[in-house]
Each structure stands twice: as C-alpha cells, then as structure tokens.
C-alpha positions, -999 to 999 in steps of 0.1 A, spaced: 404 -697 -107 423 -669 -125 406 -636 -133 410 -643 -171 393 -676 -168 364 -661 -148 361 -633 -174 359 -659 -202 332 -679 -183 311 -648 -178 315 -637 -214 303 -672 -226 273 -671 -203 263 -636 -214 269 -645 -251 247 -675 -248 220 -655 -231 221 -626 -256 227 -649 -286 255 -627 -299 292 -626 -299 310 -607 -271 344 -594 -283 376 -602 -264 381 -566 -251 346 -565 -235 347 -560 -197 310 -554 -191 278 -558 -213 253 -530 -209 217 -541 -207 193 -521 -229 171 -495 -212 186 -497 -177 208 -471 -160 240 -486 -148 260 -469 -121 298 -472 -126 320 -460 -97 355 -447 -101 384 -462 -81 390 -432 -59 399 -431 -22 389 -395 -17 355 -392 -34 325 -413 -43 320 -405 -79 314 -421 -113 291 -424 -143 256 -434 -151 254 -451 -185 223 -462 -203 221 -480 -236 188 -465 -250 162 -484 -270 172 -463 -300 207 -476 -298 225 -446 -284 240 -440 -250 229 -415 -223 258 -406 -199 257 -386 -166 284 -378 -140 274 -386 -104 290 -375 -72 286 -383 -35 270 -409 -13 236 -405 -28 249 -405 -64 234 -372 -74 239 -361 -110 263 -331 -112 272 -309 -142 306 -315 -158 325 -299 -187 322 -319 -219 349 -319 -245 345 -334 -280 376 -341 -300 396 -319 -276 373 -289 -279 352 -278 -249 315 -279 -260 297 -271 -228 311 -262 -193 281 -275 -173 264 -304 -191 242 -327 -170 236 -354 -197 255 -364 -228 237 -384 -255 258 -403 -279 235 -412 -308 235 -444 -327 250 -439 -362 248 -470 -385 269 -456 -413 304 -469 -405 320 -471 -440 335 -437 -441 341 -430 -404 376 -430 -391 380 -453 -360 404 -454 -332 417 -487 -319 423 -491 -281 
C-alpha cells in the first residue's frame, strides 16, 4: 500500500470519528486537551515540540530537548521580530474573526 493511500485511509477514519472534514494538507490531527510530543528528524540530538490544543481553542507550544524530553527555553520570533530570548511556553490564542485577517498559503 502506498503512503498516500494509507494517509487517505487514516484521514477517513479520523474524519468519521470526529464527524468533521479533514483537509487534504493535514498530516496529523491534534486531540483536544492532550500534550502531543513531536520529535524532530535529527541524527545528533533528541529534540522537538510539545503541542496542545487547549479547551479554549488555542495552542500551547513548548520546545523539548534530551532523552527525558525536558522543556527548555527558546527564542521566540513573531513576524520576524524577536519577542523573547528565553520563552518556555508559547500560547497561540484562538481568534474567530477571520474576515479581515491576511492569510498565508503553504
């Protein structure tokens, strides 16, 4: 079975379970209220992100490093500007007003 076929089957199963549409570009669906550990593809270091979709609709993000996945501070940039050199948690709030916002397509 090809990777694209497997991805489509997984999306259909998740979509049926969640009773919502999963867009074509989706690689992974975050469950609400659970911290998910994502690991970077890196031969030299164990590192990655912890991402949580909050009950309020926002996202909490932490950088982790090492075998025990401890949270470490990182520099945070927003729109190319350094905001904080040693942030331990970034919270992206839910914002329902989408009409006037400029979006970026990936």
